[in-house]
C-alpha positions as CSV (number, residue, x, y, z in Angstrom):
1,X,110.3,125.7,71.9
2,X,108.4,123.0,73.8
3,X,110.4,120.7,76.1
4,X,110.4,116.9,76.2
5,X,108.4,117.0,79.4
6,X,105.6,119.3,78.1
7,X,105.3,117.4,74.8
8,X,105.0,114.1,76.6
9,X,102.5,115.6,79.1
10,X,100.3,116.8,76.3
11,X,100.5,113.6,74.3
12,X,99.8,111.4,77.3
13,X,96.1,112.1,77.2
14,X,96.0,112.4,81.0
15,X,95.4,116.1,81.1
16,X,92.3,117.7,79.7
17,X,92.5,120.9,77.8
18,X,90.9,123.3,80.4
19,X,93.1,121.8,83.1
20,X,96.2,122.3,80.9
21,X,95.3,125.9,80.2
22,X,94.8,126.6,83.9
23,X,98.1,125.1,84.8
24,X,99.9,127.2,82.1
25,X,98.3,130.4,83.6
26,X,99.6,129.3,87.0
27,X,103.0,128.8,85.4
28,X,103.1,132.3,83.9
29,X,102.1,133.8,87.2
30,X,104.8,131.9,89.1
31,X,107.4,132.8,86.5
32,X,106.5,136.4,87.0
33,X,107.3,136.2,90.7
34,X,110.7,134.7,90.3
35,X,113.6,137.1,91.2
36,X,115.7,135.9,88.2
37,X,114.8,135.3,84.6
38,X,113.3,131.8,84.3
39,X,115.2,129.3,82.3
40,X,113.6,126.6,80.2
41,X,114.7,124.0,82.7
42,X,113.2,126.0,85.6
43,X,109.9,126.4,83.7
44,X,109.8,122.6,83.4
45,X,110.3,122.2,87.1
46,X,107.6,124.7,87.9
47,X,105.1,123.1,85.4
48,X,105.8,119.7,86.7
49,X,105.2,120.8,90.3
50,X,101.9,122.6,89.3
51,X,100.6,119.5,87.4
52,X,101.3,117.3,90.5
53,X,99.7,119.9,92.8
54,X,96.5,120.0,90.7
55,X,96.2,116.2,90.6
56,X,96.6,116.1,86.9
57,X,99.6,113.6,87.0
58,X,101.5,111.7,89.7
59,X,105.1,112.0,90.6
60,X,105.8,108.7,88.9
61,X,104.1,109.9,85.7
62,X,106.0,113.2,85.9
63,X,109.3,111.4,86.2
64,X,108.5,109.2,83.2
65,X,107.3,112.2,81.1
66,X,110.7,113.9,81.7
67,X,112.2,111.0,79.8
68,X,109.7,111.3,77.0
69,X,107.3,108.5,78.0
70,X,103.8,109.2,76.8
71,X,101.7,106.1,77.2
72,X,100.3,105.2,80.6
73,X,97.2,103.3,79.8
74,X,96.9,99.5,79.9
75,X,93.4,98.5,78.8
76,X,90.9,100.4,80.9
77,X,93.6,101.1,83.5
78,X,95.9,104.1,83.9
79,X,99.3,103.4,85.4
80,X,100.0,105.8,88.3
81,X,103.1,104.3,90.1
82,X,105.5,101.5,90.2
83,X,105.2,99.0,93.1
84,X,107.7,96.2,92.8
85,X,109.8,94.0,90.5
86,X,109.5,90.2,91.1
87,X,110.5,87.0,89.5
88,X,107.0,86.5,88.0
89,X,106.6,90.0,86.7
90,X,106.4,93.7,87.4
91,X,103.7,95.2,89.6
92,X,102.3,98.7,89.0
93,X,99.7,100.8,90.9
94,X,96.9,101.8,88.6
95,X,93.4,103.3,88.6
96,X,90.4,102.2,86.5
97,X,89.7,105.3,84.3
98,X,85.9,104.9,84.6
99,X,85.3,103.4,88.1
100,X,88.1,105.3,89.7
101,X,89.1,102.2,91.8
102,X,92.8,101.9,92.8
103,X,94.3,98.5,91.9
104,X,97.6,96.7,91.5
105,X,98.4,95.5,88.0
106,X,100.9,92.7,87.5
107,X,102.4,92.2,84.0
108,X,104.7,89.8,82.3
109,X,107.9,91.7,81.7
110,X,108.4,93.0,78.2
111,X,110.4,90.7,76.0
112,X,109.7,87.6,78.1
113,X,106.3,86.8,76.7
114,X,107.2,83.3,75.5
115,X,104.4,80.7,75.1
116,X,105.7,79.1,78.4
117,X,105.6,82.3,80.4
118,X,102.2,83.3,79.1
119,X,100.8,79.9,79.9
120,X,102.2,80.1,83.4
121,X,100.8,83.6,83.8
122,X,97.4,82.5,82.7
123,X,97.6,79.6,85.1
124,X,98.4,82.1,87.9
125,X,95.3,84.2,86.9
126,X,93.0,81.2,87.1
127,X,94.4,80.1,90.5
128,X,94.0,83.5,92.0
129,X,90.5,83.9,90.6
130,X,89.4,81.0,92.7
131,X,90.4,82.6,96.0
132,X,88.2,85.0,98.0
133,X,89.5,85.6,101.5
134,X,90.1,88.7,103.6
135,X,93.7,87.5,104.3
136,X,94.6,86.8,100.6
137,X,95.1,89.4,97.9
138,X,92.0,89.2,95.7
139,X,92.0,89.1,91.9
140,X,89.7,91.5,90.2
141,X,90.4,91.3,86.5
142,X,92.7,90.1,83.8
143,X,93.3,91.1,80.2
144,X,95.7,91.7,77.3
145,X,96.7,95.0,75.7
146,X,98.6,94.3,72.5
147,X,101.4,91.9,73.6
148,X,101.1,92.8,77.3
149,X,99.3,90.3,79.5
150,X,98.2,91.6,82.9
151,X,96.5,90.5,86.1
152,X,94.5,93.1,88.2
153,X,94.4,92.6,91.9
154,X,93.3,94.6,94.9
155,X,95.7,97.4,95.9
156,X,97.0,96.9,99.4
157,X,98.3,100.1,101.0
158,X,101.2,99.8,103.3
159,X,104.3,97.7,102.7
160,X,105.4,94.1,102.8
161,X,106.7,92.5,106.0
162,X,110.3,92.4,104.8
163,X,110.3,96.2,104.1
164,X,108.5,96.9,107.4
165,X,111.2,95.0,109.4
166,X,114.0,96.6,107.4
167,X,112.6,100.0,108.2
168,X,111.8,99.6,111.9
169,X,113.6,96.5,113.0
170,X,112.4,93.3,114.6
171,X,108.7,93.3,115.8
172,X,107.6,92.6,119.4
173,X,106.1,89.1,119.7
174,X,102.5,90.5,119.9
175,X,102.8,92.4,116.6
176,X,104.5,89.5,114.9
177,X,101.8,87.1,116.2
178,X,99.1,89.3,114.8
179,X,100.6,89.4,111.3
180,X,101.5,85.7,111.1
181,X,98.2,84.6,112.6
182,X,96.3,86.5,109.8
183,X,98.7,85.1,107.2
184,X,98.1,81.6,108.6
185,X,94.3,82.1,108.2
186,X,94.8,83.1,104.6
187,X,97.0,80.1,103.9
188,X,94.6,77.8,105.6
189,X,91.8,79.0,103.3
190,X,94.1,78.3,100.3
191,X,94.9,74.9,101.6
192,X,91.2,74.0,101.9
193,X,90.9,74.8,98.2
194,X,93.6,72.2,97.6
195,X,96.4,74.7,97.0
196,X,99.8,75.0,98.5
197,X,101.6,78.4,98.2
198,X,105.3,77.1,98.1
199,X,106.8,80.6,98.3
200,X,105.7,81.9,101.7
201,X,108.1,84.6,102.9
202,X,108.1,88.2,104.4
203,X,108.1,89.8,100.9
204,X,104.8,88.0,100.1
205,X,103.0,89.2,103.2
206,X,101.5,92.7,102.8
207,X,100.7,94.7,105.9
208,X,98.3,97.6,105.8
209,X,98.6,100.7,108.1
210,X,95.7,99.2,110.1
211,X,97.7,96.0,110.7
212,X,95.8,93.7,108.4
213,X,98.0,91.1,106.7
214,X,97.3,89.7,103.3
215,X,99.3,86.9,101.6
216,X,100.2,87.8,98.0
217,X,101.8,86.1,95.0
218,X,100.2,82.8,94.5
219,X,102.1,82.4,91.2
220,X,104.0,79.5,92.7
221,X,100.9,77.8,94.1
222,X,99.9,74.4,93.0
223,X,97.1,71.9,93.4
224,X,98.3,69.2,95.7
225,X,95.9,66.7,94.2
226,X,96.7,67.3,90.6
227,X,100.3,68.0,89.6
228,X,99.8,67.1,85.9
229,X,98.9,70.7,85.0
230,X,101.7,72.2,87.1
231,X,104.7,73.1,84.9
232,X,106.8,73.4,88.1
233,X,106.0,70.0,89.5
234,X,109.1,68.1,90.5
235,X,111.3,71.3,90.6
236,X,112.6,73.1,93.7
237,X,110.8,76.4,93.6
238,X,110.6,79.1,96.3
239,X,113.1,81.2,98.1
240,X,116.3,79.7,99.7
241,X,115.9,81.4,103.1
242,X,112.4,79.9,103.6
243,X,112.5,76.5,101.8
244,X,111.1,73.5,103.7
245,X,113.3,70.3,103.8
246,X,110.7,68.3,101.8
247,X,110.7,71.0,99.1
248,X,114.3,70.2,98.6
249,X,114.3,66.4,99.0
250,X,110.9,65.5,97.5
251,X,109.5,68.4,95.6
252,X,106.7,66.2,94.2
253,X,105.4,65.6,97.7
254,X,105.0,69.1,99.1
255,X,101.8,69.9,101.0
256,X,100.3,72.4,103.5
257,X,102.9,71.5,106.1
258,X,105.6,72.9,103.7
259,X,103.9,76.3,103.9
260,X,103.8,75.9,107.7
261,X,107.6,75.5,107.8
262,X,108.1,78.6,105.5
263,X,105.7,80.6,107.7
264,X,107.7,79.5,110.8
265,X,110.9,80.9,109.1
266,X,109.0,84.1,108.4
267,X,107.9,84.3,112.1
268,X,111.6,83.8,113.1
269,X,112.6,86.7,110.8
270,X,109.8,88.9,112.1
271,X,110.9,88.6,115.8
272,X,114.7,88.3,115.2
273,X,115.3,90.6,112.2
274,X,117.4,87.8,110.7
275,X,116.7,84.8,108.5
276,X,117.2,81.4,110.2
277,X,120.4,80.7,108.3
278,X,122.1,83.9,107.3
279,X,125.2,84.0,105.0
280,X,126.3,81.6,102.4
281,X,125.2,80.8,98.8
282,X,122.0,79.1,97.8
283,X,123.4,75.6,98.1
284,X,124.8,76.2,101.6
285,X,121.5,77.7,102.7
286,X,119.6,74.7,101.3
287,X,121.9,72.2,103.1
288,X,121.5,74.0,106.4
289,X,117.7,73.8,106.1
290,X,118.2,70.0,105.8
291,X,120.8,69.5,108.5
292,X,121.3,72.5,110.8
293,X,119.5,74.2,113.7
294,X,119.2,78.0,113.7
295,X,120.3,80.1,116.6
296,X,117.9,80.4,119.5
297,X,115.5,83.4,118.8
298,X,116.5,84.9,122.2
299,X,120.0,85.5,120.9
300,X,118.4,88.3,118.9
301,X,115.1,89.0,120.9
302,X,115.8,89.0,124.6
303,X,112.2,89.5,125.7
304,X,110.5,86.8,123.7
305,X,108.6,84.2,125.8
306,X,109.7,80.6,125.9
307,X,106.2,79.4,124.8
308,X,106.4,81.6,121.8
309,X,109.8,80.1,120.9
310,X,108.2,76.7,121.1
311,X,105.6,77.7,118.5
312,X,108.4,78.8,116.1
313,X,110.4,75.6,116.8
314,X,107.4,73.3,116.1
315,X,106.5,75.2,112.9
316,X,110.2,74.7,111.8
317,X,110.6,71.0,112.7
318,X,112.5,69.4,109.9
319,X,110.3,66.2,110.1
320,X,107.0,67.0,108.4
321,X,105.2,64.5,110.6
322,X,106.4,66.2,113.8
323,X,105.8,69.7,112.6
324,X,102.7,71.7,113.4
325,X,100.2,70.1,111.0
326,X,98.1,73.0,109.7
327,X,98.0,76.7,109.4
328,X,94.7,76.6,111.4
329,X,96.6,75.2,114.3
330,X,99.3,77.9,113.9
331,X,96.6,80.6,114.0
332,X,95.0,79.1,117.1
333,X,98.3,79.0,119.0
334,X,99.3,82.5,118.1
335,X,95.9,84.0,119.0
336,X,96.7,84.1,122.7
337,X,99.6,86.5,122.0
338,X,97.4,88.9,120.1
339,X,95.4,91.6,121.9
340,X,92.9,94.1,120.6
341,X,95.2,96.9,121.6
342,X,98.1,95.6,119.4
343,X,99.0,98.4,117.0
344,X,101.3,98.4,114.1
345,X,103.2,101.5,113.3
346,X,104.4,101.8,109.8
347,X,107.3,104.2,109.1
348,X,107.1,106.4,106.0
349,X,109.4,104.9,103.3
350,X,111.2,107.5,101.3
351,X,111.2,106.9,97.5
352,X,114.3,105.4,96.2
353,X,116.6,107.7,94.2
354,X,116.5,105.5,91.2
355,X,114.1,106.1,88.3
356,X,111.3,103.5,88.4
357,X,110.7,101.3,85.3
358,X,108.5,102.8,82.6
359,X,104.9,101.5,82.1
360,X,104.8,98.0,80.8
361,X,104.0,98.8,77.1
362,X,107.3,100.8,77.0
363,X,109.6,98.4,78.8
364,X,112.8,98.0,76.7
365,X,113.9,94.5,75.8
366,X,117.0,94.8,78.0
367,X,114.9,95.9,80.9
368,X,115.5,95.0,84.6
369,X,115.9,91.3,85.2
370,X,113.9,89.1,87.5
371,X,114.2,89.3,91.3
372,X,117.0,86.8,92.2
373,X,115.4,86.2,95.6
374,X,112.5,84.1,94.1
375,X,113.5,81.6,91.6
376,X,113.7,77.9,90.7
377,X,116.8,76.8,92.6
378,X,119.6,74.8,91.1
379,X,121.5,73.1,93.8
380,X,123.8,70.5,92.3
381,X,125.7,73.0,90.2
382,X,126.8,74.9,93.3
383,X,127.9,72.0,95.5
384,X,131.4,72.0,94.1
385,X,131.9,75.7,95.1
386,X,131.2,75.3,98.8
387,X,133.2,77.7,100.9
388,X,133.9,76.7,104.5
389,X,133.4,79.4,107.2
390,X,133.8,79.2,110.9
391,X,130.9,79.2,113.4
392,X,129.0,76.6,115.4
393,X,125.2,76.3,115.4
394,X,123.4,75.2,118.5
395,X,123.1,71.7,117.1
396,X,126.9,71.3,117.1
397,X,127.0,71.1,113.3
398,X,129.5,73.2,111.4
399,X,127.6,76.1,109.8
400,X,128.0,79.6,108.5
401,X,128.1,82.8,110.5
402,X,126.8,86.2,109.3
403,X,128.2,87.2,106.0
404,X,129.5,90.4,107.6
405,X,131.9,88.5,109.8
406,X,133.3,86.6,106.8
407,X,133.9,89.8,104.8
408,X,135.7,91.3,107.8
409,X,138.0,88.3,108.0
410,X,138.7,88.5,104.3
411,X,139.6,92.1,104.4
412,X,141.9,91.5,107.3
413,X,143.7,88.8,105.4
414,X,144.1,91.1,102.4
415,X,145.6,93.8,104.6
416,X,148.1,91.3,105.9
417,X,149.0,90.2,102.4
418,X,149.7,93.7,101.3
419,X,151.9,94.6,104.3
420,X,149.3,96.8,105.9
421,X,148.2,96.5,109.5
422,X,151.0,94.0,110.3
423,X,152.9,94.5,113.5
424,X,156.7,94.7,113.2
425,X,159.2,95.6,116.0
426,X,160.2,99.4,116.2
427,X,163.6,100.3,114.7
428,X,166.7,101.1,116.8
429,X,166.6,104.7,115.7
430,X,163.0,105.0,116.8
431,X,163.8,103.7,120.2
432,X,166.7,106.2,120.6
433,X,164.4,109.0,119.6
434,X,161.7,108.0,122.1
435,X,164.4,107.8,124.9
436,X,165.8,111.3,124.1
437,X,162.3,112.7,124.0
438,X,161.5,111.3,127.4
439,X,164.7,112.4,129.2
440,X,165.3,115.9,127.8
441,X,163.2,118.9,129.2
442,X,160.6,120.1,126.7
443,X,162.2,123.5,126.1
444,X,165.6,122.0,125.4
445,X,164.1,119.3,123.1
446,X,162.3,122.0,121.0
447,X,165.5,124.1,120.8
448,X,167.4,121.1,119.6
449,X,164.9,120.3,116.9
450,X,164.9,124.0,115.7
451,X,168.7,124.1,115.7
452,X,168.9,120.9,113.7
453,X,166.5,122.2,111.1
454,X,168.4,125.5,110.7
455,X,171.6,123.7,110.4
456,X,170.2,121.5,107.6
457,X,168.9,124.6,105.7
458,X,172.2,126.5,105.9
459,X,174.2,123.4,105.2
460,X,172.3,122.8,102.0
461,X,173.1,126.4,100.9
């Protein structure tokens, strides 16, 4: 009887008949060399491994086929892997079935294709199609397959800056300067086209193994000269850890210097391994961007140069008029810290144990939700829930410490309330026992204990 996996593999159309027959012959041979009789489950495992070895399917496709998924084609593209889930859609790795070119395919999540989301997605496609820069992710194609709308962009190998720092820790200032300088050049190109990104953050800066940085996700971008066609105009959009003060106060008046501030926060994260204002909810983070000063970067990066700190500080000035005025200036100032010998090592990221989402045409209606890290922020509704926590920022204003310290304090309070870990004076009997144990010779003390236990036993009988 055919298994779910073998039926799905055959029905997928990814494996040609001669290749399938060859893989079955390999399967029969390997089964014959097994020391024990081969179960149906073991046959599936062997067949799956053979198909991957022969390049017939990818590991992602094999995992989906084991669940009965059969369709992996989206227009002229074959989905080969899952890349990321974001607030604006899911991103898959794919290959053009004729040209053989690897690409990234971004789709509107299944069940969310309302007229508004489709209009916003088409707007993103048109925006990205206008951009052609080595430091921006290029758009190649766009289309529709049934109810699925998709955007095809260049596939950037490597990982985003957030994952890179999560994997190997804060970057030396030379490596951070190289990445942020290139991102600044990409943003400067976009600014010259009249665009402002509005969601600059480590997760939107892709880094190749060769150390080339490319800014991705211009879905939140808008034309500074024409906000009439921007459905997000007047709304606070972006990510709370990297929002500029003017995006919060006057979202209708954001400009290129807003991206400079967010890029400064990103540079702070790159060298410190921490966001400028860790801990707290969205409303607390937003208020601290307006009022507070982050810890000095040397608190987390001891070897960082003072002039480098000045670059970060001037990029993050809360007054847009005093801030570094362009990404071109940012790139020029960072260039002195970059050398030709600056190398970026990228650790290998192990695949997460969770099953990746299925291809977009098969996404269930109750599929995974949007990434909460990137969203339109609602501030007023959270103001009434402010939780005060101890900690002083360098500016002297009351702020929030790391969330870890708060949870430690909370757990300590809970232990005290339950009677655990609370100190009480020792009982009188315990003091007498300690005194006897200290004064009596060890042999006599052991004999007394044994005699006491024997007496209890016989007394009970």
